[in-house]
Structures are given as C-alpha cells and as structure tokens.
N, C-alpha and C positions, 0 to 999 in steps of 0.2 A: 504493500500500500504506500502510495506517495504521501508526502507531507505538503500541505498547502498553506499552513499558517505559521505564526511566529513561534520561536522557542523561548523558554524561560532562561534566565542567566544561570550559568553553572554555579554550584555551591563552592565557595572558596573562603579562606580566612580573610577577614577585613579588619584592619587595625586603623584607628584614627591617627592621622599624622601628628607628629610632635610639633611643638611651637618652633618658630625660627630660632636657630641657635646663634646666628650672627647678629650682633646688636645693630650693625649698620643696615642690614637687610630689614630688620624689624622697624627701624626708624623710618626707612623709606616707605615701607608698607603703611605705617601710621600716617605719614605725610600725604600719601596718595589717598588714603581713606578720608582724611580731613578735608582734602580739596573737593572730593565728589560728594561728601555727606553734608557739606556746608549748605544751610537752608537757602542761601542767596545764590547758589551756583546755577549758572546757565551754560549750556553748550555754546562755545564761541562760534560766531559766523553764521548763525541761523536764526530765523524768527521763532518765537515761542520756544526758547531754548531751555525752559525749565524741564527737569527730568520727569518723565512719566512714571507711573507705577511699574510698567514693564521694564523700563530702563533701570530703575533702582533695583529691581529684582535681578536683572542681568548682571549688575555690578556687585557680585558676591565677593566675599573675601578671596575665594579661589580664583575668580576672574582677575582681580587686582594682582594676585601673585603670578598668574600666568603671563600677564603683560610685563611685569617686572622681570621675571626670569627670561622671557623672550628678548627683552632689551638689555639683558646682562646687568640688571639692577641700576640702569640709568634712569633716574627718577624723571627728569625732564623729558626724556624720550618716551617713557611709559605714559606720561600725561598726554603727550602729543598723539601717540598711537591710539590711546583709549578715546580721545576726543575725535580723532579721525574715524574710528569705528562707530562711535555714537552717531556721527553725521551720516556715515555710509548706511547704517541700518535704517535710518529715516529715509534717505534718498532712495535706497533699494526697495523700501516698502516692506521690510522684513516682518513687521507686526501686522501687516495687512494681507499677506499671502495666505489664502485659505486652501484647504484640500481641493475645493472646487476649482480654484485658479489653476492648479497644476495637474489635475487628475488625468487630463488627456495625455500628458507625458508619461503617466504611470501604467497605462493599460496593458502594455506588452511585457512589463517586468524588466525593463532595461536598467532600472536601479532598484535594488531590493535590500531591505534591512533584514538580516536573518542570522541568528546565532551570535556567539561571542567567542573571542579568543581566550587563551588560558589566563590572561590578566583581567578578564571580565569586560574587555572593550567590545562594544557592539560592532558587528561586521556589516559594512555597506558594500554590496556587490554592484559593480558596473559591468553591463553586458552590452557592448556597443553594437553587436550584430542585431540587437532588437530595437535599434533606433527606428522610431516611427514618425518623427517630425523633422522639419527643416530647422537649421540653426536660428535661434531667436533668443530674445531676453527671457522668454518663458522657460526655455531649456535651462538657462543659468539659474533662474529662480527655483526650478525643481531640484537642481543639484543641492542648493543650499537649504531649501526647505527640508530635503531628506537628511542633510547633516544635522539640522536643528532637531529633527525627530530622533536621530541617534542620541543626541544630548539628552532628550527626554527619557531615554531608556537606560541612561547611565546610573549605576548603583553608586552609593557613597564611595569615595576614594577612586573613582574612575573618571578621567577627564579627557580621554581621547578615543579615537575610533581606529578600527582596522579596515583599511580600504582594500578590496579585492577586485581586480580588473581582469576579465577573461576576454582575450582578443580572438577567440576561436570563431569558426563559422563565418569567415569573410566579414569580419567586423569593419564597420565604417569608421574611418579615421576622422576625428574632429579636426577642424581647421586650426592653423597656428594661431589665428586671431582669437578664436573661441577658447583654445587651450590656455593661452597666456592670460586671458581675462579671468578664467576660473582660478588659475594658479596665483594671480595677483591678489584676488579676493581671499583665497585660502591663507596665503602667507601674511597678508596685511591685517586681516580682520578675524582670523581664527588661530591665533598663535597657540602652539602646543596642543592643538586639537587633533592633529594627525599622529597616530601612534606608529602605524605601519602602512606602507603602500605595496601590496603584493600584486605582481603582474604575471600571468601565465599565457602560454600559446602566443608568443611574440614572433610574428612573421618578420621577414626581412624589411619590408616597407615600414612597418610599425617601429622596428628597431631603429631605422634611420630617423623616423619622426621623433622618437624619444631622445636620440642623440642631439637633435636640433633644439628640443625644448629644455633639456637638462641644464644648459647654461643659465636659464632664467630661474632655476630652482635654487633656493638658498642652500648652503652646504649642510645645515642641520637636517633639513627636509630630505636632501639627496641621500643621506645616510639611511633613511628609513625605507627607501625604495629597494625592493628585492625582486629580481627577475627569475621566473620559473622556480619558485621555492616548492619544496615538498612539505606542505604546512603541517601535516600530521606527523610525519617522520621526524621533522625538525622540532617538534614540540611547540609549534606556534598556535595551533588550534586543535582541540580534541576531535576525534573522529565523529563523535555524536553531536558536534556543533557546527559541522561544515558540510557543504554539498558534495555529492559524489564526484563532480567534475574537478574538485580540488583534492580528491583523495579521501574524502570522508565517507560515512555510511548513510548519509541523509539523501534520500531520493526526493528532492524538492521539486514540486510542480507549481508554477505560478498560475494561480487562478484569481484573477483580479477581484471578482465578486466575493471571494472569501477572504483574501488577504487584506485588501484595502480597508474595508470597514473595521477589521480587528486592529490594524495599525492605528487608524484614526482614534478609535475608542480608547485604546490603551494609552496612547501618548497624551491625549487630551485629559484623561482621568488622572494620570500621574501629575501632569503639570498643574492641574487645578488643586490637587491635594497639596502640592508643594507651595503654591501661592497662598492657600489658606493658612498653612503653618507659618509661612514667612510673614503674613499679615499679623498673625497672633504674636509674633516675636518683635513686632514694632514696625514692620514694613520699611526698613531703613537700608541704605547702602551699606555693604560690607558684612552682612549677615552670612555666616558660614553655610555652605551647602550641606554640611554634616548636620546642622541644626534643623533644617527643614526637610531633609530626606530621611527615609527609613528603609532599611534593608528589606528587599522583597516587596516594595510598594507596588500594589496593583500589577502583579506579574501575570504570567500566563501558565496554563496547565501543560504538562508534557503531552504531546500528541499521542494518540493511541497507537500509531504506527511504530512508535519507539518502545 
C-alpha cells in the first residue's frame, strides 16, 4: 500500500539549548532585542512601519540569534539584514499568500513536504520533472510558502530544513534568472534555515547548470550541498522517513486531494496554537520558540501502510 499523507516526526532526544556563554554575544543579543522591542520602533523606509503582530511573533529570540550568527555577530549588520527582511516580507506579501494563491502550483506534487531527517529537520522535496506552470512570481511565492510550512512543522530545537532535489525523468531546468532570484531570497532572508541540500540523478546539463550557479552561492551554503548522496546508508535520513527513490522504504504517492488538505490543516493548527501561547506570554518581540512550542504539537498519526 502506498502512503499519500504526511509522516509524524521521529522520536529523538530534545534538550533545551544552554544560554550564550560568550558575554559579548549575549550583549549583542540584548542590544538587538532592545532595538526591535522598543515601543517606538518603526521599520525604516516604509509607510506604516510599526511592527504587526505577525512580525513581532516572527522576531523570536531564535530569529535574532540566527541573524547574529549568520552575520558573524556583527550587530550593525544583523540590524540591517533583519530590517531588510522585514521590508522584503511586506513587499513579497508573505503574510498575504494563502493556500488558494499557490494551490495551482501544488497539484502535481512538484514540491512536497514529507518526513524528517535524523536531526528532526522537515524534508522538502523538489521534483522538477513535475513542473506544471511557466516561470512566474507565483512559482517563487510557492517555493517560499512551502518553506514557511516546513517552519510550521519544526519541533523545538529544530531551525532548518533538509532540501531534497531529484532531477530524474527529464527534469526541466529552471532559468538562471529564476534560480538566482530564489537563491538570493534564501541567502538574504532565510539565514540558517537550510540544513542540507541533497541532489540526486544529476545529468550532464544539470551538472553544468549547477557549476554556473554555484559561484552565486555563499560558501557556508555551498558546504551543505551534497550530490548523489546515499541518504540512508550515510545516516542522513532513516529508511522509514524517506521515499523509495532516495533509498528509503516509503512508497509515497502524491494524491493532491488527500495530501493538500492535511498539510493545510496541520500547519494552520500548529501555528494558531503557537500564536495563542505567544499571546499569553505577552505577545512581545524576543519570546523564545521553546516557550510557545510543545513537543508533539498537533502531529500526525503513523500511516497504516507502515
């Protein structure tokens, strides 16, 4: 029997991270928090720059730390990057993208959130051979809408995703312009969100394309890219968490009418629970994700096929 719906995260030990041990790092975190939690703060360069509830929620303690780490603890640089991202999220319309907006991009299963790696990172599959639309802003919206849904599925102490790209079956190669646009957004506005980028069935033309695009990838991200990995044998993903095409035991069949409603219901339910808890904690910038998440929040049952 094939599996057509989501998997629950694997059981694994989860320990709350310890406080920052470097006094300089803690001082910079505190200064960053003070800037964005100031009641008079406004996002520079835009009208109606007061932070919305969604923006305050997004500015968690872990978010501030991700930007500081990505900028190598350069406080000024972290402030600039965070404000760039706040502006970008508004301009991109991140909080206005609905499932209905992007569903046409999802019907063939060209981007699927399914399973978790051994570190509990949600796995986002990209299957370019299932491309069903022409290049457009909506395609880019769908990619980052899917990434945001991966974030909704992250358990405590998980902050990034495993990206799995399969170029089998005469996959259609995205244009250089589209690829650079997605890469720029990922690197600029999702620091430390990519844990791994695994790519299989890389034909000659795709390999040439990757060689062309790699110079635009920052060195840290480049180290996360693995070509033709044996994900089960190398201990990256357990066999019961990954599709057969990747060496796993899961015979996954994408049925949009079953998968899509479950994904929407699950991610919306988790996000609403987190928002409610966050509000009960004061609805302020800098609240830790550990304080509003709970292990096993609104998860899914193990499919009978397993």
